[in-house]
MARTI-637203 format. One line per 2 residues: number of its first residue (from 1); their letters; for each residue x, z, y of C-alpha. Coordinates in pm, whole numbers. Layout:
// MARTI-637203
NUM	A	X Z Y ~ ...;
END
This chain:
// MARTI-637203
1	XX	2349 2746 -6958 ~ 2061 2503 -6899;
3	XX	2131 2131 -6900 ~ 2239 2008 -6560;
5	XX	2364 2345 -6441 ~ 2602 2276 -6147;
7	XX	2946 2419 -6221 ~ 3004 2499 -5855;
9	XX	2740 2772 -5885 ~ 2961 2969 -6123;
11	XX	2713 3160 -6339 ~ 2342 3228 -6372;
13	XX	2399 3579 -6238 ~ 2466 3443 -5890;
15	XX	2165 3301 -5701 ~ 2252 2943 -5612;
17	XX	2077 2627 -5493 ~ 2055 2355 -5764;
19	XX	1965 2075 -5527 ~ 1983 1771 -5756;
21	XX	1907 1948 -6083 ~ 1727 1726 -6336;
23	XX	1779 1412 -6127 ~ 2157 1387 -6144;
25	XX	2288 1038 -6077 ~ 1979 930 -5883;
27	XX	2113 1021 -5539 ~ 2192 659 -5451;
29	XX	1830 554 -5506 ~ 1700 850 -5308;
31	XX	1925 795 -5008 ~ 1864 420 -5009;
33	XX	1491 491 -4996 ~ 1531 738 -4711;
35	XX	1769 508 -4522 ~ 1517 225 -4544;
37	XX	1240 454 -4419 ~ 1453 578 -4127;
39	XX	1555 224 -4032 ~ 1191 113 -4028;
41	XX	1103 414 -3813 ~ 1391 355 -3571;
43	XX	1295 -11 -3543 ~ 935 77 -3453;
45	XX	1055 341 -3205 ~ 1296 95 -3047;
47	XX	1014 -154 -2998 ~ 796 113 -2834;
49	XX	1082 227 -2614 ~ 1117 -126 -2483;
51	XX	746 -129 -2404 ~ 790 186 -2195;
53	XX	1092 36 -2019 ~ 874 -240 -1881;
55	XX	728 21 -1650 ~ 868 103 -1307;
57	XX	1168 329 -1236 ~ 1423 454 -1486;
59	XX	1435 737 -1738 ~ 1573 1045 -1555;
61	XX	1869 1237 -1694 ~ 1921 1475 -1403;
63	XX	1886 1855 -1427 ~ 1985 1854 -1796;
65	XX	1979 2236 -1839 ~ 1624 2247 -1701;
67	XX	1511 1961 -1923 ~ 1664 2116 -2234;
69	XX	1505 2448 -2144 ~ 1166 2278 -2119;
71	XX	1204 2133 -2468 ~ 1293 2476 -2605;
73	XX	998 2640 -2428 ~ 720 2386 -2467;
75	XX	818 2185 -2777 ~ 995 2437 -3000;
77	XX	838 2751 -2851 ~ 486 2601 -2843;
79	XX	427 2793 -2518 ~ 113 2619 -2398;
81	XX	-27 2547 -2740 ~ -32 2917 -2824;
83	XX	-237 2989 -2508 ~ -538 2850 -2695;
85	XX	-607 3123 -2948 ~ -786 2922 -3214;
87	XX	-604 2593 -3181 ~ -277 2772 -3114;
89	XX	-292 2973 -3436 ~ -375 2662 -3635;
91	XX	-106 2446 -3479 ~ 144 2732 -3482;
93	XX	105 2773 -3857 ~ 141 2400 -3915;
95	XX	425 2350 -3666 ~ 639 2649 -3759;
97	XX	576 2587 -4128 ~ 674 2221 -4094;
99	XX	979 2313 -3882 ~ 1098 2573 -4132;
101	XX	1059 2330 -4422 ~ 1245 2061 -4228;
103	XX	1529 2302 -4152 ~ 1530 2410 -4516;
105	XX	1557 2049 -4634 ~ 1837 1984 -4384;
107	XX	2027 2290 -4507 ~ 1986 2182 -4868;
109	XX	2121 1837 -4778 ~ 2419 1983 -4594;
111	XX	2480 2222 -4881 ~ 2471 1943 -5142;
113	XX	2633 1649 -4967 ~ 2879 1804 -4723;
115	XX	2998 2154 -4801 ~ 2980 2124 -5181;
117	XX	3102 1763 -5195 ~ 3386 1782 -4943;
119	XX	3480 2150 -4935 ~ 3381 2266 -5283;
121	XX	3176 2544 -5122 ~ 2807 2636 -5130;
123	XX	2608 2763 -4833 ~ 2293 2842 -5026;
125	XX	2430 3109 -5251 ~ 2394 3484 -5299;
127	XX	2184 3692 -5062 ~ 2149 3404 -4815;
129	XX	1992 3187 -5083 ~ 1744 3463 -5172;
131	XX	1650 3491 -4803 ~ 1631 3110 -4777;
133	XX	1388 3079 -5068 ~ 1165 3367 -4962;
135	XX	1150 3240 -4605 ~ 1062 2885 -4706;
137	XX	789 3006 -4938 ~ 643 3223 -4662;
139	XX	637 2933 -4418 ~ 490 2710 -4687;
141	XX	195 2947 -4705 ~ 166 2948 -4324;
143	XX	163 2570 -4340 ~ -111 2567 -4604;
145	XX	-325 2821 -4419 ~ -288 2626 -4094;
147	XX	-383 2301 -4266 ~ -679 2462 -4438;
149	XX	-819 2598 -4113 ~ -749 2268 -3936;
151	XX	-953 2091 -4203 ~ -1234 2346 -4173;
153	XX	-1232 2316 -3796 ~ -1254 1938 -3806;
155	XX	-1509 1916 -4086 ~ -1732 2213 -4004;
157	XX	-1678 2351 -3652 ~ -1609 2010 -3493;
159	XX	-1521 2121 -3136 ~ -1605 1858 -2878;
161	XX	-1255 1834 -2733 ~ -1090 1701 -3051;
163	XX	-1055 1336 -3149 ~ -1221 1240 -3475;
165	XX	-1080 926 -3634 ~ -953 790 -3965;
167	XX	-600 833 -3829 ~ -639 1209 -3805;
169	XX	-795 1222 -4153 ~ -490 1036 -4283;
171	XX	-258 1280 -4106 ~ -423 1587 -4259;
173	XX	-424 1427 -4605 ~ -58 1329 -4571;
175	XX	49 1677 -4461 ~ -151 1834 -4743;
177	XX	17 1600 -4990 ~ 362 1677 -4854;
179	XX	334 2054 -4868 ~ 147 2070 -5198;
181	XX	377 1830 -5382 ~ 674 2024 -5245;
183	XX	531 2353 -5369 ~ 435 2203 -5706;
185	XX	784 2056 -5737 ~ 933 2402 -5690;
187	XX	690 2548 -5942 ~ 777 2281 -6202;
189	XX	1149 2352 -6158 ~ 1096 2726 -6198;
191	XX	871 2672 -6501 ~ 1139 2457 -6666;
193	XX	1406 2719 -6590 ~ 1195 3027 -6654;
195	XX	1401 3135 -6955 ~ 1716 3141 -6742;
197	XX	1625 3266 -6394 ~ 1254 3347 -6409;
199	XX	1297 3723 -6440 ~ 1590 3747 -6196;
201	XX	1646 3568 -5868 ~ 1383 3301 -5940;
203	XX	1123 3551 -5823 ~ 1249 3521 -5467;
205	XX	1069 3187 -5452 ~ 755 3396 -5481;
207	XX	495 3126 -5413 ~ 653 2871 -5645;
209	XX	731 3136 -5907 ~ 369 3260 -5910;
211	XX	244 2904 -5956 ~ 503 2850 -6230;
213	XX	375 3150 -6421 ~ 30 2994 -6413;
215	XX	168 2669 -6552 ~ 347 2853 -6833;
217	XX	19 3006 -6942 ~ -102 2657 -7033;
219	XX	228 2532 -7178 ~ 540 2737 -7235;
221	XX	759 2441 -7338 ~ 1033 2399 -7074;
223	XX	1093 2039 -7179 ~ 741 1941 -7080;
225	XX	776 2084 -6734 ~ 1118 1922 -6698;
227	XX	964 1578 -6750 ~ 686 1661 -6504;
229	XX	950 1784 -6258 ~ 1136 1452 -6258;
231	XX	815 1255 -6202 ~ 698 1486 -5925;
233	XX	1043 1472 -5764 ~ 1011 1097 -5719;
235	XX	647 1115 -5615 ~ 737 1369 -5348;
237	XX	1038 1166 -5232 ~ 828 850 -5196;
239	XX	569 1052 -5004 ~ 842 1176 -4768;
241	XX	952 815 -4711 ~ 594 710 -4633;
243	XX	566 1003 -4395 ~ 883 899 -4211;
245	XX	773 536 -4175 ~ 424 632 -4053;
247	XX	555 862 -3780 ~ 568 576 -3530;
249	XX	207 466 -3575 ~ -7 757 -3696;
251	XX	-128 1038 -3466 ~ 177 1230 -3587;
253	XX	389 1015 -3358 ~ 358 1298 -3109;
255	XX	618 1482 -3320 ~ 872 1240 -3170;
257	XX	711 1131 -2845 ~ 602 1473 -2718;
259	XX	950 1632 -2703 ~ 1073 1315 -2530;
261	XX	791 1338 -2278 ~ 864 1705 -2216;
263	XX	1233 1627 -2165 ~ 1177 1339 -1920;
265	XX	877 1487 -1734 ~ 931 1484 -1355;
267	XX	1120 1775 -1203 ~ 974 1828 -858;
269	XX	721 2061 -695 ~ 381 2030 -857;
271	XX	214 1961 -526 ~ 440 1671 -437;
273	XX	326 1313 -483 ~ 587 1040 -493;
275	XX	578 858 -157 ~ 533 482 -130;
277	XX	781 279 73 ~ 540 111 310;
279	XX	821 -30 523 ~ 963 -251 248;
281	XX	805 -591 310 ~ 928 -721 -26;
283	XX	691 -491 -213 ~ 376 -679 -307;
285	XX	203 -414 -519 ~ 110 -57 -430;
287	XX	-36 178 -688 ~ -133 87 -1044;
289	XX	-354 -209 -1116 ~ -157 -364 -1402;
291	XX	17 -224 -1705 ~ 370 -269 -1572;
293	XX	277 -96 -1246 ~ 285 232 -1434;
295	XX	619 411 -1436 ~ 820 448 -1755;
297	XX	711 811 -1775 ~ 343 729 -1726;
299	XX	358 483 -2015 ~ 536 747 -2221;
301	XX	253 989 -2132 ~ 12 761 -2312;
303	XX	201 781 -2640 ~ 288 1150 -2606;
305	XX	-76 1263 -2593 ~ -157 1484 -2892;
307	XX	-532 1436 -2840 ~ -576 1814 -2851;
309	XX	-839 1801 -2575 ~ -712 2101 -2380;
311	XX	-714 1890 -2064 ~ -1070 1780 -2136;
313	XX	-1189 2138 -2187 ~ -1031 2249 -1857;
315	XX	-1143 1954 -1645 ~ -1412 2044 -1389;
317	XX	-1515 1679 -1350 ~ -1574 1653 -1725;
319	XX	-1777 1976 -1723 ~ -1984 1839 -1436;
321	XX	-2082 1536 -1645 ~ -1887 1270 -1454;
323	XX	-1724 975 -1635 ~ -1380 1136 -1607;
325	XX	-1206 1271 -1915 ~ -831 1331 -1858;
327	XX	-763 1296 -2230 ~ -916 950 -2217;
329	XX	-695 862 -1918 ~ -382 925 -2128;
331	XX	-531 748 -2428 ~ -641 456 -2209;
333	XX	-280 402 -2107 ~ -188 394 -2477;
335	XX	-473 156 -2554 ~ -363 -72 -2272;
337	XX	-12 -89 -2419 ~ -160 -172 -2757;
339	XX	-396 -428 -2602 ~ -109 -619 -2445;
341	XX	135 -566 -2733 ~ 149 -942 -2809;
343	XX	241 -1013 -2447 ~ 514 -752 -2427;
345	XX	833 -912 -2558 ~ 1104 -665 -2654;
347	XX	1371 -651 -2387 ~ 1162 -790 -2099;
349	XX	1227 -628 -1765 ~ 943 -530 -1527;
351	XX	1071 -783 -1274 ~ 986 -1059 -1520;
353	XX	618 -967 -1552 ~ 511 -1301 -1406;
355	XX	620 -1458 -1736 ~ 339 -1287 -1926;
357	XX	50 -1315 -1686 ~ -297 -1350 -1835;
359	XX	-543 -1575 -1653 ~ -338 -1534 -1337;
361	XX	-322 -1152 -1354 ~ -27 -953 -1486;
363	XX	-202 -747 -1754 ~ -476 -571 -1551;
365	XX	-570 -222 -1670 ~ -862 -121 -1447;
367	XX	-1196 -184 -1618 ~ -1008 -337 -1914;
369	XX	-1230 -395 -2218 ~ -1052 -292 -2540;
371	XX	-1212 -244 -2883 ~ -1553 -187 -2726;
373	XX	-1414 70 -2478 ~ -1374 17 -2103;
375	XX	-1042 159 -1987 ~ -962 330 -1657;
377	XX	-1293 277 -1482 ~ -1303 332 -1104;
379	XX	-1599 569 -1152 ~ -1378 797 -1362;
381	XX	-1081 770 -1127 ~ -1289 868 -824;
383	XX	-1437 1173 -1001 ~ -1103 1358 -1019;
385	XX	-1065 1669 -802 ~ -684 1664 -849;
387	XX	-714 2031 -942 ~ -417 2006 -1183;
389	XX	-596 2198 -1459 ~ -536 1910 -1701;
391	XX	-162 1911 -1632 ~ -150 2291 -1646;
393	XX	-308 2299 -1990 ~ -128 1998 -2140;
395	XX	119 2120 -2403 ~ 340 1812 -2360;
397	XX	346 1800 -1976 ~ 146 1480 -1928;
399	XX	94 1405 -1557 ~ -269 1289 -1554;
401	XX	-320 1347 -1182 ~ -32 1121 -1074;
403	XX	-165 834 -1285 ~ -515 879 -1141;
405	XX	-386 887 -782 ~ -177 576 -848;
407	XX	-486 389 -968 ~ -669 509 -656;
409	XX	-382 375 -444 ~ -434 31 -596;
411	XX	-809 45 -542 ~ -766 141 -175;
413	XX	-449 -37 -65 ~ -472 -353 -276;
415	XX	-845 -401 -328 ~ -983 -219 -23;
417	XX	-1246 -54 -242 ~ -1278 320 -177;
419	XX	-1619 485 -223 ~ -1838 426 82;
421	XX	-1839 783 211 ~ -1465 819 160;
423	XX	-1413 495 350 ~ -1617 643 634;
425	XX	-1394 953 634 ~ -1089 724 652;
427	XX	-1238 551 955 ~ -1326 883 1120;
429	XX	-971 1011 1077 ~ -829 689 1222;
431	XX	-1057 706 1527 ~ -1084 1078 1596;
433	XX	-786 1237 1425 ~ -1010 1425 1179;
435	XX	-1251 1332 900 ~ -1542 1509 1075;
437	XX	-1525 1252 1356 ~ -1540 1549 1592;
439	XX	-1396 1460 1931 ~ -1425 1805 2083;
441	XX	-1123 2017 2169 ~ -928 2184 1890;
443	XX	-927 2494 2106 ~ -1303 2547 2105;
445	XX	-1284 2787 1809 ~ -1087 3030 2030;
447	XX	-1368 3082 2284 ~ -1532 3386 2117;
449	XX	-1197 3571 2100 ~ -1130 3858 2342;
451	XX	-773 3746 2405 ~ -600 3422 2500;
453	XX	-452 3219 2218 ~ -96 3103 2298;
455	XX	-21 2730 2278 ~ 312 2577 2179;
457	XX	320 2338 2472 ~ 352 2645 2695;
459	XX	557 2873 2471 ~ 806 2615 2334;
461	XX	963 2874 2104 ~ 790 3135 1884;
463	XX	838 3317 1558 ~ 520 3183 1399;
465	XX	340 2855 1442 ~ -17 2890 1317;
467	XX	-145 2555 1187 ~ -524 2565 1215;
469	XX	-617 2246 1033 ~ -930 2036 1070;
471	XX	-1161 2274 886 ~ -1035 2570 1088;
473	XX	-1094 2375 1408 ~ -1431 2214 1343;
475	XX	-1614 2374 1049 ~ -1817 2678 1170;
477	XX	-1741 2887 860 ~ -1371 2807 869;
479	XX	-1356 2885 1240 ~ -1431 3245 1141;
481	XX	-1115 3242 931 ~ -914 3097 1220;
483	XX	-1033 3375 1448 ~ -962 3637 1181;
485	XX	-603 3519 1141 ~ -556 3507 1517;
487	XX	-689 3862 1544 ~ -450 3984 1275;
489	XX	-146 3812 1431 ~ -236 3952 1771;
491	XX	-284 4306 1634 ~ 49 4291 1451;
493	XX	236 4197 1767 ~ 362 3871 1622;
495	XX	513 3615 1858 ~ 295 3318 1766;
497	XX	124 3008 1898 ~ -84 2708 1793;
499	XX	-52 2337 1871 ~ -405 2316 2007;
501	XX	-502 1960 2095 ~ -159 1836 1990;
503	XX	-264 1908 1633 ~ -407 1618 1435;
505	XX	-516 1573 1073 ~ -226 1487 843;
507	XX	-479 1330 602 ~ -349 1492 286;
509	XX	-696 1443 143 ~ -666 1070 218;
511	XX	-339 1058 26 ~ -510 1207 -280;
513	XX	-784 954 -216 ~ -534 669 -251;
515	XX	-478 594 118 ~ -104 645 145;
517	XX	-95 433 458 ~ -332 665 648;
519	XX	-139 970 527 ~ 196 844 647;
521	XX	52 703 971 ~ -100 1046 1044;
523	XX	180 1272 922 ~ 480 1109 1089;
525	XX	357 1183 1446 ~ 279 1541 1343;
527	XX	631 1587 1209 ~ 769 1442 1532;
529	XX	562 1692 1731 ~ 667 1985 1515;
531	XX	1033 1887 1539 ~ 1004 1912 1917;
533	XX	939 2288 1904 ~ 1127 2594 1780;
535	XX	970 2833 1531 ~ 1073 3027 1223;
537	XX	772 2976 1002 ~ 447 2783 982;
539	XX	143 2965 845 ~ -175 2789 746;
541	XX	-495 2919 590 ~ -570 2582 421;
543	XX	-388 2548 86 ~ -403 2168 119;
545	XX	-218 2187 453 ~ 14 2448 304;
547	XX	96 2228 6 ~ 162 1905 191;
549	XX	363 2067 472 ~ 569 2268 225;
551	XX	622 2013 -51 ~ 559 1667 94;
553	XX	664 1672 459 ~ 1034 1703 361;
555	XX	1018 1342 231 ~ 951 1232 589;
557	XX	1192 1458 778 ~ 968 1763 812;
559	XX	1165 2054 669 ~ 997 2383 748;
561	XX	941 2728 607 ~ 569 2722 527;
563	XX	364 3016 399 ~ -2 3063 329;
565	XX	-189 3306 552 ~ -252 3538 256;
567	XX	123 3566 198 ~ 198 3639 562;
569	XX	-81 3891 604 ~ 23 4068 283;
571	XX	373 4092 429 ~ 238 4240 754;
573	XX	45 4503 559 ~ 346 4585 340;
575	XX	561 4630 653 ~ 298 4854 811;
577	XX	246 4621 1107 ~ -127 4621 1047;
579	XX	-326 4897 883 ~ -682 4790 802;
581	XX	-917 5082 842 ~ -1264 5041 696;
583	XX	-1379 5385 807 ~ -1401 5288 1174;
585	XX	-1765 5190 1161 ~ -1710 4818 1132;
587	XX	-1754 4824 758 ~ -2127 4854 822;
589	XX	-2122 4494 935 ~ -1994 4393 594;
591	XX	-2219 4610 385 ~ -2142 4783 58;
593	XX	-2054 4447 -100 ~ -1707 4456 57;
595	XX	-1580 4697 -207 ~ -1714 4496 -500;
597	XX	-1507 4177 -506 ~ -1410 3887 -728;
599	XX	-1146 3644 -607 ~ -1163 3267 -651;
601	XX	-822 3100 -693 ~ -769 2785 -491;
603	XX	-612 2508 -702 ~ -366 2400 -432;
605	XX	-261 2758 -367 ~ -252 2876 -728;
607	XX	-177 2607 -984 ~ 13 2390 -738;
609	XX	220 2663 -572 ~ 196 2974 -793;
611	XX	47 3193 -520 ~ -182 3429 -708;
613	XX	-95 3785 -611 ~ -83 3793 -231;
615	XX	-458 3732 -183 ~ -529 3997 -444;
617	XX	-283 4235 -277 ~ -478 4204 47;
619	XX	-803 4294 -123 ~ -648 4592 -301;
621	XX	-577 4754 36 ~ -950 4817 78;
623	XX	-1020 5185 -3 ~ -1227 5220 -317;
625	XX	-1225 4847 -388 ~ -1355 4736 -728;
627	XX	-1193 4404 -809 ~ -1311 4206 -1109;
629	XX	-1162 3884 -1243 ~ -1369 3585 -1343;
631	XX	-1344 3444 -1694 ~ -1123 3169 -1558;
633	XX	-873 3303 -1308 ~ -518 3252 -1183;
635	XX	-356 2949 -1352 ~ -678 2890 -1544;
637	XX	-904 2924 -1243 ~ -1184 2669 -1219;
639	XX	-1181 2426 -927 ~ -1453 2457 -662;
641	XX	-1499 2080 -683 ~ -1374 1999 -332;
643	XX	-1018 1879 -395 ~ -894 1524 -435;
645	XX	-1102 1414 -134 ~ -1423 1511 -318;
647	XX	-1545 1686 -3 ~ -1573 1340 151;
649	XX	-1733 1165 -148 ~ -2062 1183 -329;
651	XX	-1986 1194 -701 ~ -2289 1224 -925;
653	XX	-2258 1548 -1122 ~ -2514 1650 -1379;
655	XX	-2386 2008 -1355 ~ -2221 2048 -1013;
657	XX	-1889 2221 -1063 ~ -1927 2438 -752;
659	XX	-2245 2579 -906 ~ -2068 2639 -1238;
661	XX	-1796 2826 -1052 ~ -2039 3034 -846;
663	XX	-2222 3126 -1167 ~ -1891 3252 -1307;
665	XX	-1837 3457 -992 ~ -2181 3619 -1014;
667	XX	-2127 3688 -1385 ~ -1801 3862 -1301;
669	XX	-1967 4074 -1031 ~ -2238 4159 -1284;
671	XX	-1975 4266 -1535 ~ -2051 3979 -1772;
673	XX	-1703 3840 -1841 ~ -1642 3684 -2187;
675	XX	-1346 3802 -2391 ~ -1214 3449 -2445;
677	XX	-1185 3190 -2166 ~ -1320 2933 -2413;
679	XX	-1657 3110 -2382 ~ -1671 3076 -2003;
681	XX	-1965 2906 -1831 ~ -1957 2528 -1867;
683	XX	-2303 2428 -1746 ~ -2527 2533 -1462;
685	XX	-2783 2780 -1607 ~ -3138 2649 -1629;
687	XX	-3280 2984 -1518 ~ -3205 3126 -1170;
689	XX	-2885 3328 -1144 ~ -2953 3691 -1056;
691	XX	-2718 3934 -884 ~ -2731 4281 -1039;
693	XX	-2504 4439 -780 ~ -2422 4301 -433;
695	XX	-2067 4178 -402 ~ -1823 3946 -231;
697	XX	-1665 3627 -358 ~ -1332 3617 -178;
699	XX	-1161 3285 -108 ~ -838 3168 51;
701	XX	-924 2805 120 ~ -1173 2652 366;
703	XX	-1281 2384 118 ~ -1348 2647 -148;
705	XX	-1556 2840 104 ~ -1751 2526 196;
707	XX	-1815 2430 -168 ~ -1914 2779 -285;
709	XX	-2134 2832 22 ~ -2306 2501 -58;
711	XX	-2361 2617 -416 ~ -2506 2946 -294;
713	XX	-2758 2762 -78 ~ -2849 2515 -355;
715	XX	-2894 2792 -613 ~ -3064 3027 -362;
717	XX	-2849 3322 -464 ~ -2876 3625 -240;
719	XX	-2689 3956 -220 ~ -2341 3801 -230;
721	XX	-2102 3710 49 ~ -1849 3428 37;
723	XX	-1565 3514 272 ~ -1202 3429 328;
725	XX	-955 3710 259 ~ -842 3703 622;
727	XX	-1196 3777 739 ~ -1212 4077 508;
729	XX	-881 4214 638 ~ -977 4149 1002;
731	XX	-1293 4358 958 ~ -1071 4663 920;
733	XX	-874 4602 1238 ~ -986 4761 1564;
END
């Protein structure tokens, strides 16, 4: 038997874990070191937790099964990280390798200090130990491969979306050191014990055993490798302690903060903003202008950011060349916490923020200068389209859009400083009930119809209330959609009606633009009007109306069944109540392009409300239709650039996002769709875009239609049509 052979293992014939071999009696020093490291880590985490708790609201612990399921899916399952093929493979190798090694270390500790010590039993013995060693060696190699490619990617490929800093260099070096010293430690142990187990079950540790055989070529004296093993054991243990302590301050802190952020992330419909209590006269601050105006979860967002840049790569405003970078928004929150760290006493409550005011202001965060960087600039905040792509792509569920809207709320409600054109739209809505400042009747769009449109004031009770919206009432292009929906409802024999001149703008766009007061002032009368009638369902062809009436009106007493017009029309077709027929001669009006279609996903219909298939189902009813998907579609669809009140602002864009999107649509119609979404168009082409085959870009949102039509005119692209899905269906109805 070799020196130090644990008697509990029985004999050398039985594979068994020798956890403390060659370092017997040094357990106290090891565990003291690890305890000190853990205490230092817990202390740093406790201090950061108390920084977060200075934000507004409390940490939520409701819906525990849902929250636990999120952690399993997004943290342990790496669901969103693996969507990015290159980065996902890299991080998957590192994460799963690290996780397996952590579990392996935990099992070895349990085996040594609990089952063997208290129960005189070993877990890591026999076939299970063979499996344990082979599995850990396999994951060690995954870990090494992932780290190697991560280093190559950062040093050679250098994708724009990543953060390059000394902190990340330290992280890669530290992980390399951890995994290599662990593997070398195993190899030294196997080299020292080669005469006893090298030709039997030692081979199951195949990576360490192979390295050990290389060591034995240079020196076959077991005593030499035993001395090296003891030294490496301590070097590795100290490195583990350093790793534990640094978790709170290095970029690897996301190992702890990200699962917490995933667990506590808000559980509510994506399209629902948290309302402000405008009736509470004791509230002196609306929105976010100071650090402690952020909620606890928004502050946690700042620390949870992994700096992977997926949000940056998906952001249409960033592509367009505006000052907005959603990754920087999260990092700016973190920088603001660091900036005011000396002023944030542990244990202070948000209500005590007056006690740490700076020059009369309680830690302002807008336009804050920190380490040569200006944080949370208004120019960046106003560039957001609220398209939700950043949140959709974020692997740790950071809510960038909510933080941006909260800053906008401060700029509008507290400072009275919206962009000029947006301020004009606010004024128009206040005076005329719509941002167009159009004072004509909301029934004028019905004049070209060959039938009378029923009005709720006369009907009182119907099956379907059709909400037209401002665009459907006043924008000439969107009026075509309104008439198409009316034609379809009439042909299907639906009992329906509209509000007509009782309808007013609910100002959802103003809410995203920070004007919560205008939103509530406009929406409450609408809800009162709606509650005065009887109907089963509201349909709307505007996804912004659909979203706010479905998800946000309930906060103010407006509880309705709301569906998008594409959903309702798809239902009518499925039930056989309408049967579009494109052989009746009317297809000539549309041209051959009607059968060659690509569909543009609206952000507020798709990412916000998961409505992807019903518009496509409508289009598939066209005989002989050839549908093609753009490079970015469904939950990765690119915004048209009109959301977040952008329709009413003038944001300087070097590469207008509506033109980027239209280029993608033409490429799809031309059959030029890249294999990987990462290769999709990100800049407006310098040469004119040419259409190889006439086609149709189908939409399901009036703002998308407006923005894409504007891009078509700017780019002078011919031979394509931009039409709402309802228009296309209505063409096939007699």
